[in-house]
Every structure is written in structure tokens, then in C-alpha cells.
NUMAR-348431 format. One record per atom (N, C-alpha, C, CB): x, y, z; residue number from 1; atom name; residue in one letter. Coordinates in Angstrom, 2 decimals. Glycine has a CB too. Example, Ala and Ser with C-alpha at 12.3 -4.5 7.8 and 13.67 -1.06 7.14 Angstrom:
2
<atom east="13.19" north="-5.69" up="7.80" num="1" atomo="N" residuo="a"/>
<atom east="12.30" north="-4.50" up="7.80" num="1" atomo="CA" residuo="a"/>
<atom east="13.20" north="-3.30" up="7.80" num="1" atomo="C" residuo="a"/>
<atom east="11.31" north="-4.47" up="9.05" num="1" atomo="CB" residuo="a"/>
<atom east="12.85" north="-2.25" up="7.08" num="2" atomo="N" residuo="s"/>
<atom east="13.67" north="-1.06" up="7.14" num="2" atomo="CA" residuo="s"/>
<atom east="12.90" north="0.03" up="7.87" num="2" atomo="C" residuo="s"/>
<atom east="14.08" north="-0.60" up="5.72" num="2" atomo="CB" residuo="s"/>
***
This chain:
75
<atom east="80.27" north="57.66" up="96.65" num="1" atomo="N" residuo="x"/>
<atom east="79.73" north="58.90" up="97.12" num="1" atomo="CA" residuo="x"/>
<atom east="80.86" north="59.82" up="97.56" num="1" atomo="C" residuo="x"/>
<atom east="78.74" north="58.67" up="98.25" num="1" atomo="CB" residuo="x"/>
<atom east="80.81" north="61.05" up="97.17" num="2" atomo="N" residuo="x"/>
<atom east="81.87" north="62.01" up="97.52" num="2" atomo="CA" residuo="x"/>
<atom east="81.57" north="62.63" up="98.87" num="2" atomo="C" residuo="x"/>
<atom east="81.99" north="63.11" up="96.44" num="2" atomo="CB" residuo="x"/>
<atom east="82.61" north="62.79" up="99.63" num="3" atomo="N" residuo="x"/>
<atom east="82.48" north="63.44" up="100.94" num="3" atomo="CA" residuo="x"/>
<atom east="82.61" north="64.94" up="100.73" num="3" atomo="C" residuo="x"/>
<atom east="83.56" north="62.91" up="101.95" num="3" atomo="CB" residuo="x"/>
<atom east="81.65" north="65.71" up="101.24" num="4" atomo="N" residuo="x"/>
<atom east="81.73" north="67.16" up="101.04" num="4" atomo="CA" residuo="x"/>
<atom east="82.90" north="67.75" up="101.83" num="4" atomo="C" residuo="x"/>
<atom east="80.41" north="67.83" up="101.46" num="4" atomo="CB" residuo="x"/>
<atom east="83.55" north="68.71" up="101.23" num="5" atomo="N" residuo="x"/>
<atom east="84.66" north="69.39" up="101.91" num="5" atomo="CA" residuo="x"/>
<atom east="84.08" north="70.28" up="102.99" num="5" atomo="C" residuo="x"/>
<atom east="85.53" north="70.22" up="100.90" num="5" atomo="CB" residuo="x"/>
<atom east="84.67" north="70.21" up="104.16" num="6" atomo="N" residuo="x"/>
<atom east="84.19" north="71.04" up="105.25" num="6" atomo="CA" residuo="x"/>
<atom east="85.04" north="72.29" up="105.33" num="6" atomo="C" residuo="x"/>
<atom east="84.21" north="70.27" up="106.60" num="6" atomo="CB" residuo="x"/>
<atom east="84.39" north="73.39" up="105.48" num="7" atomo="N" residuo="x"/>
<atom east="85.09" north="74.66" up="105.63" num="7" atomo="CA" residuo="x"/>
<atom east="84.91" north="75.11" up="107.07" num="7" atomo="C" residuo="x"/>
<atom east="84.56" north="75.75" up="104.63" num="7" atomo="CB" residuo="x"/>
<atom east="86.01" north="75.45" up="107.69" num="8" atomo="N" residuo="x"/>
<atom east="85.89" north="75.92" up="109.06" num="8" atomo="CA" residuo="x"/>
<atom east="85.57" north="77.40" up="109.05" num="8" atomo="C" residuo="x"/>
<atom east="87.20" north="75.64" up="109.86" num="8" atomo="CB" residuo="x"/>
<atom east="84.60" north="77.76" up="109.86" num="9" atomo="N" residuo="x"/>
<atom east="84.19" north="79.15" up="109.94" num="9" atomo="CA" residuo="x"/>
<atom east="85.14" north="79.91" up="110.85" num="9" atomo="C" residuo="x"/>
<atom east="82.74" north="79.27" up="110.44" num="9" atomo="CB" residuo="x"/>
<atom east="85.36" north="81.17" up="110.52" num="10" atomo="N" residuo="x"/>
<atom east="86.22" north="81.98" up="111.37" num="10" atomo="CA" residuo="x"/>
<atom east="85.40" north="82.49" up="112.54" num="10" atomo="C" residuo="x"/>
<atom east="86.86" north="83.15" up="110.57" num="10" atomo="CB" residuo="x"/>
<atom east="86.07" north="82.78" up="113.63" num="11" atomo="N" residuo="x"/>
<atom east="85.36" north="83.28" up="114.81" num="11" atomo="CA" residuo="x"/>
<atom east="85.10" north="84.77" up="114.66" num="11" atomo="C" residuo="x"/>
<atom east="86.18" north="82.99" up="116.09" num="11" atomo="CB" residuo="x"/>
<atom east="84.20" north="85.26" up="115.46" num="12" atomo="N" residuo="x"/>
<atom east="83.85" north="86.67" up="115.44" num="12" atomo="CA" residuo="x"/>
<atom east="85.05" north="87.52" up="115.84" num="12" atomo="C" residuo="x"/>
<atom east="82.66" north="86.94" up="116.39" num="12" atomo="CB" residuo="x"/>
<atom east="85.81" north="87.03" up="116.81" num="13" atomo="N" residuo="x"/>
<atom east="86.98" north="87.79" up="117.28" num="13" atomo="CA" residuo="x"/>
<atom east="88.02" north="87.94" up="116.17" num="13" atomo="C" residuo="x"/>
<atom east="87.61" north="87.10" up="118.50" num="13" atomo="CB" residuo="x"/>
<atom east="88.26" north="86.86" up="115.43" num="14" atomo="N" residuo="x"/>
<atom east="89.24" north="86.91" up="114.35" num="14" atomo="CA" residuo="x"/>
<atom east="88.74" north="87.84" up="113.24" num="14" atomo="C" residuo="x"/>
<atom east="89.50" north="85.49" up="113.79" num="14" atomo="CB" residuo="x"/>
<atom east="87.46" north="87.74" up="112.90" num="15" atomo="N" residuo="x"/>
<atom east="86.90" north="88.59" up="111.86" num="15" atomo="CA" residuo="x"/>
<atom east="86.98" north="90.06" up="112.24" num="15" atomo="C" residuo="x"/>
<atom east="85.44" north="88.20" up="111.59" num="15" atomo="CB" residuo="x"/>
<atom east="86.69" north="90.38" up="113.49" num="16" atomo="N" residuo="x"/>
<atom east="86.77" north="91.78" up="113.94" num="16" atomo="CA" residuo="x"/>
<atom east="88.20" north="92.28" up="113.95" num="16" atomo="C" residuo="x"/>
<atom east="86.15" north="91.93" up="115.34" num="16" atomo="CB" residuo="x"/>
<atom east="89.13" north="91.44" up="114.41" num="17" atomo="N" residuo="x"/>
<atom east="90.54" north="91.84" up="114.45" num="17" atomo="CA" residuo="x"/>
<atom east="91.05" north="92.08" up="113.03" num="17" atomo="C" residuo="x"/>
<atom east="91.39" north="90.76" up="115.15" num="17" atomo="CB" residuo="x"/>
<atom east="90.68" north="91.21" up="112.11" num="18" atomo="N" residuo="x"/>
<atom east="91.14" north="91.36" up="110.73" num="18" atomo="CA" residuo="x"/>
<atom east="90.48" north="92.56" up="110.04" num="18" atomo="C" residuo="x"/>
<atom east="90.85" north="90.08" up="109.95" num="18" atomo="CB" residuo="x"/>
<atom east="89.22" north="92.81" up="110.35" num="19" atomo="N" residuo="x"/>
<atom east="88.54" north="93.96" up="109.79" num="19" atomo="CA" residuo="x"/>
<atom east="89.21" north="95.25" up="110.27" num="19" atomo="C" residuo="x"/>
<atom east="87.05" north="93.95" up="110.19" num="19" atomo="CB" residuo="x"/>
<atom east="89.57" north="95.29" up="111.55" num="20" atomo="N" residuo="x"/>
<atom east="90.27" north="96.46" up="112.10" num="20" atomo="CA" residuo="x"/>
<atom east="91.65" north="96.60" up="111.47" num="20" atomo="C" residuo="x"/>
<atom east="90.38" north="96.35" up="113.62" num="20" atomo="CB" residuo="x"/>
<atom east="92.33" north="95.49" up="111.24" num="21" atomo="N" residuo="x"/>
<atom east="93.66" north="95.53" up="110.63" num="21" atomo="CA" residuo="x"/>
<atom east="93.58" north="96.04" up="109.19" num="21" atomo="C" residuo="x"/>
<atom east="94.31" north="94.15" up="110.67" num="21" atomo="CB" residuo="x"/>
<atom east="92.56" north="95.63" up="108.46" num="22" atomo="N" residuo="x"/>
<atom east="92.38" north="96.10" up="107.09" num="22" atomo="CA" residuo="x"/>
<atom east="92.08" north="97.59" up="107.09" num="22" atomo="C" residuo="x"/>
<atom east="91.24" north="95.31" up="106.38" num="22" atomo="CB" residuo="x"/>
<atom east="91.23" north="98.04" up="108.01" num="23" atomo="N" residuo="x"/>
<atom east="90.90" north="99.46" up="108.09" num="23" atomo="CA" residuo="x"/>
<atom east="92.12" north="100.29" up="108.46" num="23" atomo="C" residuo="x"/>
<atom east="89.78" north="99.69" up="109.10" num="23" atomo="CB" residuo="x"/>
<atom east="93.02" north="99.72" up="109.26" num="24" atomo="N" residuo="x"/>
<atom east="94.23" north="100.42" up="109.64" num="24" atomo="CA" residuo="x"/>
<atom east="95.23" north="100.46" up="108.48" num="24" atomo="C" residuo="x"/>
<atom east="94.87" north="99.77" up="110.87" num="24" atomo="CB" residuo="x"/>
<atom east="95.36" north="99.35" up="107.79" num="25" atomo="N" residuo="x"/>
<atom east="96.30" north="99.27" up="106.67" num="25" atomo="CA" residuo="x"/>
<atom east="95.80" north="100.02" up="105.44" num="25" atomo="C" residuo="x"/>
<atom east="96.57" north="97.82" up="106.32" num="25" atomo="CB" residuo="x"/>
<atom east="94.49" north="100.01" up="105.22" num="26" atomo="N" residuo="x"/>
<atom east="93.87" north="100.68" up="104.08" num="26" atomo="CA" residuo="x"/>
<atom east="92.75" north="101.58" up="104.61" num="26" atomo="C" residuo="x"/>
<atom east="93.32" north="99.65" up="103.03" num="26" atomo="CB" residuo="x"/>
<atom east="93.08" north="102.73" up="105.20" num="27" atomo="N" residuo="x"/>
<atom east="92.04" north="103.57" up="105.79" num="27" atomo="CA" residuo="x"/>
<atom east="91.03" north="104.03" up="104.75" num="27" atomo="C" residuo="x"/>
<atom east="92.67" north="104.78" up="106.47" num="27" atomo="CB" residuo="x"/>
<atom east="89.76" north="104.06" up="105.13" num="28" atomo="N" residuo="x"/>
<atom east="88.73" north="104.46" up="104.17" num="28" atomo="CA" residuo="x"/>
<atom east="88.83" north="105.95" up="103.85" num="28" atomo="C" residuo="x"/>
<atom east="87.34" north="104.13" up="104.72" num="28" atomo="CB" residuo="x"/>
<atom east="88.45" north="106.33" up="102.67" num="29" atomo="N" residuo="x"/>
<atom east="88.45" north="107.73" up="102.26" num="29" atomo="CA" residuo="x"/>
<atom east="87.32" north="108.45" up="102.95" num="29" atomo="C" residuo="x"/>
<atom east="88.33" north="107.86" up="100.72" num="29" atomo="CB" residuo="x"/>
<atom east="87.52" north="109.72" up="103.22" num="30" atomo="N" residuo="x"/>
<atom east="86.49" north="110.55" up="103.84" num="30" atomo="CA" residuo="x"/>
<atom east="86.12" north="111.67" up="102.88" num="30" atomo="C" residuo="x"/>
<atom east="86.97" north="111.12" up="105.20" num="30" atomo="CB" residuo="x"/>
<atom east="84.84" north="111.83" up="102.67" num="31" atomo="N" residuo="x"/>
<atom east="84.36" north="112.88" up="101.77" num="31" atomo="CA" residuo="x"/>
<atom east="84.69" north="114.24" up="102.37" num="31" atomo="C" residuo="x"/>
<atom east="82.83" north="112.74" up="101.51" num="31" atomo="CB" residuo="x"/>
<atom east="85.26" north="115.12" up="101.58" num="32" atomo="N" residuo="x"/>
<atom east="85.58" north="116.46" up="102.03" num="32" atomo="CA" residuo="x"/>
<atom east="86.93" north="116.59" up="102.72" num="32" atomo="C" residuo="x"/>
<atom east="84.54" north="116.93" up="102.94" num="32" atomo="CB" residuo="x"/>
<atom east="87.64" north="115.47" up="102.92" num="33" atomo="N" residuo="x"/>
<atom east="88.94" north="115.52" up="103.55" num="33" atomo="CA" residuo="x"/>
<atom east="89.93" north="114.79" up="102.65" num="33" atomo="C" residuo="x"/>
<atom east="88.89" north="114.89" up="104.98" num="33" atomo="CB" residuo="x"/>
<atom east="90.59" north="115.52" up="101.77" num="34" atomo="N" residuo="x"/>
<atom east="91.49" north="114.85" up="100.82" num="34" atomo="CA" residuo="x"/>
<atom east="92.71" north="114.21" up="101.47" num="34" atomo="C" residuo="x"/>
<atom east="91.94" north="115.84" up="99.79" num="34" atomo="CB" residuo="x"/>
<atom east="93.04" north="114.63" up="102.69" num="35" atomo="N" residuo="x"/>
<atom east="94.20" north="114.06" up="103.37" num="35" atomo="CA" residuo="x"/>
<atom east="93.87" north="112.73" up="104.05" num="35" atomo="C" residuo="x"/>
<atom east="94.74" north="115.05" up="104.40" num="35" atomo="CB" residuo="x"/>
<atom east="92.61" north="112.44" up="104.23" num="36" atomo="N" residuo="x"/>
<atom east="92.21" north="111.21" up="104.91" num="36" atomo="CA" residuo="x"/>
<atom east="92.03" north="110.08" up="103.91" num="36" atomo="C" residuo="x"/>
<atom east="90.91" north="111.43" up="105.71" num="36" atomo="CB" residuo="x"/>
<atom east="92.38" north="108.92" up="104.35" num="37" atomo="N" residuo="x"/>
<atom east="92.14" north="107.74" up="103.53" num="37" atomo="CA" residuo="x"/>
<atom east="93.36" north="107.29" up="102.77" num="37" atomo="C" residuo="x"/>
<atom east="91.04" north="108.01" up="102.58" num="37" atomo="CB" residuo="x"/>
<atom east="93.24" north="106.11" up="102.25" num="38" atomo="N" residuo="x"/>
<atom east="94.35" north="105.47" up="101.57" num="38" atomo="CA" residuo="x"/>
<atom east="94.15" north="105.53" up="100.07" num="38" atomo="C" residuo="x"/>
<atom east="94.51" north="104.02" up="102.03" num="38" atomo="CB" residuo="x"/>
<atom east="95.21" north="105.85" up="99.38" num="39" atomo="N" residuo="x"/>
<atom east="95.17" north="105.78" up="97.93" num="39" atomo="CA" residuo="x"/>
<atom east="95.95" north="104.57" up="97.44" num="39" atomo="C" residuo="x"/>
<atom east="95.74" north="107.07" up="97.31" num="39" atomo="CB" residuo="x"/>
<atom east="96.52" north="103.82" up="98.39" num="40" atomo="N" residuo="x"/>
<atom east="97.30" north="102.65" up="98.01" num="40" atomo="CA" residuo="x"/>
<atom east="96.42" north="101.41" up="98.07" num="40" atomo="C" residuo="x"/>
<atom east="98.54" north="102.49" up="98.93" num="40" atomo="CB" residuo="x"/>
<atom east="96.71" north="100.50" up="97.23" num="41" atomo="N" residuo="x"/>
<atom east="96.01" north="99.22" up="97.26" num="41" atomo="CA" residuo="x"/>
<atom east="94.66" north="99.26" up="96.57" num="41" atomo="C" residuo="x"/>
<atom east="95.82" north="98.80" up="98.67" num="41" atomo="CB" residuo="x"/>
<atom east="94.28" north="98.11" up="96.08" num="42" atomo="N" residuo="x"/>
<atom east="92.99" north="97.95" up="95.42" num="42" atomo="CA" residuo="x"/>
<atom east="92.11" north="97.09" up="96.30" num="42" atomo="C" residuo="x"/>
<atom east="93.15" north="97.33" up="94.00" num="42" atomo="CB" residuo="x"/>
<atom east="90.89" north="96.88" up="95.87" num="43" atomo="N" residuo="x"/>
<atom east="89.98" north="96.00" up="96.61" num="43" atomo="CA" residuo="x"/>
<atom east="90.57" north="94.59" up="96.69" num="43" atomo="C" residuo="x"/>
<atom east="88.59" north="95.97" up="95.94" num="43" atomo="CB" residuo="x"/>
<atom east="91.24" north="94.17" up="95.63" num="44" atomo="N" residuo="x"/>
<atom east="91.88" north="92.84" up="95.64" num="44" atomo="CA" residuo="x"/>
<atom east="92.96" north="92.78" up="96.71" num="44" atomo="C" residuo="x"/>
<atom east="92.48" north="92.51" up="94.25" num="44" atomo="CB" residuo="x"/>
<atom east="93.75" north="93.86" up="96.83" num="45" atomo="N" residuo="x"/>
<atom east="94.79" north="93.91" up="97.86" num="45" atomo="CA" residuo="x"/>
<atom east="94.18" north="93.81" up="99.25" num="45" atomo="C" residuo="x"/>
<atom east="95.61" north="95.19" up="97.73" num="45" atomo="CB" residuo="x"/>
<atom east="93.06" north="94.50" up="99.45" num="46" atomo="N" residuo="x"/>
<atom east="92.39" north="94.46" up="100.75" num="46" atomo="CA" residuo="x"/>
<atom east="91.86" north="93.08" up="101.06" num="46" atomo="C" residuo="x"/>
<atom east="91.25" north="95.48" up="100.78" num="46" atomo="CB" residuo="x"/>
<atom east="91.28" north="92.41" up="100.07" num="47" atomo="N" residuo="x"/>
<atom east="90.78" north="91.04" up="100.29" num="47" atomo="CA" residuo="x"/>
<atom east="91.91" north="90.09" up="100.62" num="47" atomo="C" residuo="x"/>
<atom east="90.03" north="90.54" up="99.04" num="47" atomo="CB" residuo="x"/>
<atom east="93.03" north="90.20" up="99.90" num="48" atomo="N" residuo="x"/>
<atom east="94.18" north="89.34" up="100.17" num="48" atomo="CA" residuo="x"/>
<atom east="94.76" north="89.59" up="101.55" num="48" atomo="C" residuo="x"/>
<atom east="95.27" north="89.54" up="99.11" num="48" atomo="CB" residuo="x"/>
<atom east="94.78" north="90.85" up="101.97" num="49" atomo="N" residuo="x"/>
<atom east="95.26" north="91.21" up="103.30" num="49" atomo="CA" residuo="x"/>
<atom east="94.35" north="90.60" up="104.37" num="49" atomo="C" residuo="x"/>
<atom east="95.33" north="92.75" up="103.46" num="49" atomo="CB" residuo="x"/>
<atom east="93.04" north="90.68" up="104.15" num="50" atomo="N" residuo="x"/>
<atom east="92.08" north="90.11" up="105.09" num="50" atomo="CA" residuo="x"/>
<atom east="92.24" north="88.59" up="105.16" num="50" atomo="C" residuo="x"/>
<atom east="90.64" north="90.47" up="104.68" num="50" atomo="CB" residuo="x"/>
<atom east="92.39" north="87.94" up="104.02" num="51" atomo="N" residuo="x"/>
<atom east="92.55" north="86.49" up="104.00" num="51" atomo="CA" residuo="x"/>
<atom east="93.85" north="86.06" up="104.67" num="51" atomo="C" residuo="x"/>
<atom east="92.52" north="85.97" up="102.56" num="51" atomo="CB" residuo="x"/>
<atom east="94.91" north="86.84" up="104.49" num="52" atomo="N" residuo="x"/>
<atom east="96.18" north="86.55" up="105.17" num="52" atomo="CA" residuo="x"/>
<atom east="96.00" north="86.67" up="106.67" num="52" atomo="C" residuo="x"/>
<atom east="97.29" north="87.50" up="104.68" num="52" atomo="CB" residuo="x"/>
<atom east="95.26" north="87.68" up="107.10" num="53" atomo="N" residuo="x"/>
<atom east="95.00" north="87.89" up="108.52" num="53" atomo="CA" residuo="x"/>
<atom east="94.20" north="86.72" up="109.09" num="53" atomo="C" residuo="x"/>
<atom east="94.24" north="89.21" up="108.74" num="53" atomo="CB" residuo="x"/>
<atom east="93.17" north="86.29" up="108.39" num="54" atomo="N" residuo="x"/>
<atom east="92.35" north="85.17" up="108.85" num="54" atomo="CA" residuo="x"/>
<atom east="93.18" north="83.89" up="108.92" num="54" atomo="C" residuo="x"/>
<atom east="91.13" north="84.96" up="107.92" num="54" atomo="CB" residuo="x"/>
<atom east="94.05" north="83.69" up="107.94" num="55" atomo="N" residuo="x"/>
<atom east="94.90" north="82.50" up="107.93" num="55" atomo="CA" residuo="x"/>
<atom east="95.85" north="82.49" up="109.12" num="55" atomo="C" residuo="x"/>
<atom east="95.69" north="82.43" up="106.63" num="55" atomo="CB" residuo="x"/>
<atom east="96.20" north="83.68" up="109.63" num="56" atomo="N" residuo="x"/>
<atom east="97.11" north="83.79" up="110.77" num="56" atomo="CA" residuo="x"/>
<atom east="96.37" north="84.03" up="112.08" num="56" atomo="C" residuo="x"/>
<atom east="98.10" north="84.91" up="110.54" num="56" atomo="CB" residuo="x"/>
<atom east="95.10" north="83.67" up="112.14" num="57" atomo="N" residuo="x"/>
<atom east="94.26" north="83.82" up="113.34" num="57" atomo="CA" residuo="x"/>
<atom east="94.20" north="85.24" up="113.86" num="57" atomo="C" residuo="x"/>
<atom east="94.78" north="82.92" up="114.42" num="57" atomo="CB" residuo="x"/>
<atom east="94.07" north="86.20" up="112.97" num="58" atomo="N" residuo="x"/>
<atom east="93.89" north="87.58" up="113.38" num="58" atomo="CA" residuo="x"/>
<atom east="95.16" north="88.36" up="113.60" num="58" atomo="C" residuo="x"/>
<atom east="93.10" north="87.62" up="114.60" num="58" atomo="CB" residuo="x"/>
<atom east="96.29" north="87.78" up="113.25" num="59" atomo="N" residuo="x"/>
<atom east="97.56" north="88.47" up="113.43" num="59" atomo="CA" residuo="x"/>
<atom east="98.19" north="88.71" up="112.06" num="59" atomo="C" residuo="x"/>
<atom east="98.52" north="87.67" up="114.35" num="59" atomo="CB" residuo="x"/>
<atom east="98.61" north="89.95" up="111.83" num="60" atomo="N" residuo="x"/>
<atom east="99.29" north="90.28" up="110.58" num="60" atomo="CA" residuo="x"/>
<atom east="100.62" north="90.93" up="110.91" num="60" atomo="C" residuo="x"/>
<atom east="98.43" north="91.20" up="109.69" num="60" atomo="CB" residuo="x"/>
<atom east="101.56" north="90.74" up="110.03" num="61" atomo="N" residuo="x"/>
<atom east="102.88" north="91.31" up="110.22" num="61" atomo="CA" residuo="x"/>
<atom east="102.95" north="92.62" up="109.45" num="61" atomo="C" residuo="x"/>
<atom east="104.00" north="90.34" up="109.77" num="61" atomo="CB" residuo="x"/>
<atom east="102.77" north="93.75" up="110.16" num="62" atomo="N" residuo="x"/>
<atom east="102.74" north="95.05" up="109.52" num="62" atomo="CA" residuo="x"/>
<atom east="104.07" north="95.78" up="109.59" num="62" atomo="C" residuo="x"/>
<atom east="101.68" north="95.89" up="110.13" num="62" atomo="CB" residuo="x"/>
<atom east="105.12" north="95.13" up="110.09" num="63" atomo="N" residuo="x"/>
<atom east="106.40" north="95.80" up="110.24" num="63" atomo="CA" residuo="x"/>
<atom east="107.05" north="95.93" up="108.86" num="63" atomo="C" residuo="x"/>
<atom east="107.32" north="95.03" up="111.23" num="63" atomo="CB" residuo="x"/>
<atom east="107.35" north="97.14" up="108.42" num="64" atomo="N" residuo="x"/>
<atom east="107.99" north="97.30" up="107.13" num="64" atomo="CA" residuo="x"/>
<atom east="109.38" north="96.68" up="107.12" num="64" atomo="C" residuo="x"/>
<atom east="108.07" north="98.77" up="106.75" num="64" atomo="CB" residuo="x"/>
<atom east="109.85" north="96.26" up="105.98" num="65" atomo="N" residuo="x"/>
<atom east="111.13" north="95.58" up="105.88" num="65" atomo="CA" residuo="x"/>
<atom east="112.30" north="96.50" up="106.25" num="65" atomo="C" residuo="x"/>
<atom east="111.32" north="95.04" up="104.47" num="65" atomo="CB" residuo="x"/>
<atom east="112.16" north="97.80" up="105.99" num="66" atomo="N" residuo="x"/>
<atom east="113.26" north="98.71" up="106.28" num="66" atomo="CA" residuo="x"/>
<atom east="113.20" north="99.31" up="107.68" num="66" atomo="C" residuo="x"/>
<atom east="113.27" north="99.81" up="105.27" num="66" atomo="CB" residuo="x"/>
<atom east="112.23" north="98.93" up="108.50" num="67" atomo="N" residuo="x"/>
<atom east="112.11" north="99.44" up="109.86" num="67" atomo="CA" residuo="x"/>
<atom east="113.12" north="98.75" up="110.77" num="67" atomo="C" residuo="x"/>
<atom east="110.67" north="99.25" up="110.39" num="67" atomo="CB" residuo="x"/>
<atom east="113.67" north="99.49" up="111.74" num="68" atomo="N" residuo="x"/>
<atom east="114.61" north="98.85" up="112.67" num="68" atomo="CA" residuo="x"/>
<atom east="113.89" north="97.85" up="113.57" num="68" atomo="C" residuo="x"/>
<atom east="115.32" north="99.92" up="113.54" num="68" atomo="CB" residuo="x"/>
<atom east="114.61" north="96.81" up="113.97" num="69" atomo="N" residuo="x"/>
<atom east="113.99" north="95.76" up="114.78" num="69" atomo="CA" residuo="x"/>
<atom east="113.76" north="96.20" up="116.22" num="69" atomo="C" residuo="x"/>
<atom east="114.85" north="94.52" up="114.76" num="69" atomo="CB" residuo="x"/>
<atom east="114.62" north="97.10" up="116.74" num="70" atomo="N" residuo="x"/>
<atom east="114.46" north="97.55" up="118.12" num="70" atomo="CA" residuo="x"/>
<atom east="113.90" north="98.97" up="118.13" num="70" atomo="C" residuo="x"/>
<atom east="115.80" north="97.47" up="118.88" num="70" atomo="CB" residuo="x"/>
<atom east="113.45" north="99.40" up="119.30" num="71" atomo="N" residuo="x"/>
<atom east="112.87" north="100.72" up="119.45" num="71" atomo="CA" residuo="x"/>
<atom east="113.84" north="101.73" up="120.01" num="71" atomo="C" residuo="x"/>
<atom east="111.66" north="100.65" up="120.32" num="71" atomo="CB" residuo="x"/>
<atom east="115.13" north="101.42" up="120.00" num="72" atomo="N" residuo="x"/>
<atom east="116.13" north="102.33" up="120.54" num="72" atomo="CA" residuo="x"/>
<atom east="116.36" north="103.48" up="119.57" num="72" atomo="C" residuo="x"/>
<atom east="117.45" north="101.58" up="120.83" num="72" atomo="CB" residuo="x"/>
<atom east="116.47" north="104.69" up="120.09" num="73" atomo="N" residuo="x"/>
<atom east="116.74" north="105.81" up="119.18" num="73" atomo="CA" residuo="x"/>
<atom east="118.15" north="105.72" up="118.62" num="73" atomo="C" residuo="x"/>
<atom east="116.54" north="107.15" up="119.90" num="73" atomo="CB" residuo="x"/>
<atom east="118.30" north="106.10" up="117.38" num="74" atomo="N" residuo="x"/>
<atom east="119.61" north="106.07" up="116.76" num="74" atomo="CA" residuo="x"/>
<atom east="120.28" north="107.41" up="116.95" num="74" atomo="C" residuo="x"/>
<atom east="119.51" north="105.71" up="115.26" num="74" atomo="CB" residuo="x"/>
<atom east="121.60" north="107.39" up="117.03" num="75" atomo="N" residuo="x"/>
<atom east="122.35" north="108.64" up="117.25" num="75" atomo="CA" residuo="x"/>
<atom east="123.02" north="109.08" up="115.98" num="75" atomo="C" residuo="x"/>
<atom east="123.39" north="108.48" up="118.36" num="75" atomo="CB" residuo="x"/>
***
């Protein structure tokens, strides 16, 4: 007899945090406002971003690779 694979459910807090992170990374388009919303990424990109967030318990690394590590102003 095969043992069924158990899938752990994500918590509401993690789902909400990841949903907010996806909305921030891929803002939804707004009708009548061409400047609002994201033109980058596809639905697949959004799903992968959400899954990455869930895998990291609601934390995603949004720091761009070319961004400075510290917050000190440069001269």
C-alpha cells in the first residue's frame, strides 16, 4: 500500500505577506491610468515569485543586485 504524500498548508499570514509582496513587485494595472501598474513579468513570473515567497516563509529578497548594501549617501 502506498503512503499518500502529505502537503503542508501555508498559513494565512504567509499567504497574505506573499500576496502583498507580489502586488508590490508586480503592481496591478489600473484602467484609465497608463502610468500605473507593471508591464514587466508574466503570470508565470508572478506565480514563481509567490512560490518563492511561500518557500521562504513570507520573506523575499527584493534588493536589486546593483543596489548599494548600505544606506549611506555617496559623495
